[in-house]
N, C-alpha and C positions, 0 to 999 in steps of 0.2 A: 363146714366144708373142709375137706382134708386133701392134702397133696401127697398122701401116702402112696408109695410106689409098690403095687402088688407083685411086681416081677423082680423084687430085690434079690431073690434066690438066683435068678438068671444072671443078674448083674454080678453077683459074687462068683458065679461059675465062669463068667467071661473076663473077670479081672486079670487072671494070669495071661490070657490071650492079648488083652489090651496092653499090658505091660510089655509083652514080647514085641508087639507092633511098634511101641514107642522106642524100644531098644533097637529094633531093626531099622527104623527111620533114622536113628542116630548114626548109622553107618554111612548114610548118604549126605550127611550135613558137613559143612566146612568146620574146621577146628574151632573157630570162634562161636559158631552156632551150637556145636556139640558141647561146649562148656556150659551153656545155659541149659541144655538138655540134661546134663549130668545133675545139675542142681534140682531140676524138676523131678528126676527119678529119686533123688535123696529125699526131697520133700514128700513125695508120695509114700515112700517107705516109712518115714517118720510119722506121717499122718495115720497110716495103718497101725503102726505100733502104739501111738497115742490112743486111738480108739480101742484097741485090744486091751491095753492096760486099764482104761476106764471101765471096760466091760468086766474084766476079772476083779477089779476093785468092787464093783457093784455086786458081783456074785459072792464075794467074800463077806460083804456087809449084810446082804440079804439072807444068806444061809447061816451066818453066825457060827456057832459051835458045830453045826451039822455040815459045814463046808468040807470037813475032812472026809466024810463019807461020800460026798458027792463027787469030788475031784481030789484025789490023794495029794497032789502037789500043793493044794491050797493050805495044807497044814504047815508048810514051811514059810508061808508069806504072812505079812501083817498089813493092815491098812496103812500104817505109817510107811512101810517099805514101798507100797504101791504109790502113795502120795509123793515120795521122793523120786521114784522112777517117772511118774507123770510130770513132775516139775522139771526134771532134767530133759525129758523128751519134748515138752512143750517149748522150752527155751531153744533147743536145737531146731525144732520145727519152725519157729519164728525166724531164726537166723537163716536157715536154708531157703525159706520162702522169700525172705528179703534179698538174699543173694540172687535167687532166680529172677526176681522182678528187676533188680538193678542191672542184670545182664541182658534183659530183653531189648529188642530193637526200639520198642515204644517206651519212652521214659514215663509215660502216664501209668504204666503198670504199677509203679511204686505207690500210687495213690490207693491201691487195693490193700496195702499192708495193714492199715488200721482196721479195716473190715475183717480181715483174716484174724487179727488178734482178738477183736470183739467176738468172733465166732468161737475161738478157742476158750475164751473166758466164759462165754455163755454156756458152752458144753460143761466146763468145769463147775460152774454154778449149779447146773442141773444134776450133775453127778454127786456133788457134795451136799447141797442144800435141799434138793428135791428128791433125792434117792432115785435118780434116773440114770440110766446108762446100761441097762441090761440088753436092750435092743438098740444098737447103734443106728439102725435104719430109721428109727423114730426121729432122727435129725431132720428127715425130709417131711415130717408131719408138721403142718402149720400149727396145730393145736399144742405142740410141745412147748410153744412160747406163751401159752396161756398160764398166767401166774397162779391161778387157782388150782388147776389139775394138769400138770405137764404131760402126763402119760395118756390122757384121754384121746380117743380117736374120734 
């Protein structure tokens, strides 16, 4: 049984529109509410950057020496550099999400921080140990948490 979203392409196309709606709603919020919204936007940006870096790292590892022919810019990067960028981005992502939850009206939002950290660590485990990360939409696949074969649908 899989929770794979077949319309992930539609979601990707709608993402800029959703971000625009979030920004537009920010115009109608009070200054204190807007501060929390700013941290949400930063968190979403860092999450997108985190997933993109994981995807590029996977591409570099998967293609090996042939990566230069596939995407010219990959010849200038190494897995160590991607690991450092992912480490920096994940730390910034955890901090921005923590600030976002601390500014929420509901103080129980901070209880979600350990689950968000676990999600990041699980994705990093799948990227590094299981050679997973090429298709970030597989995060929504329940079988990606299968320790035997994380990429199985």
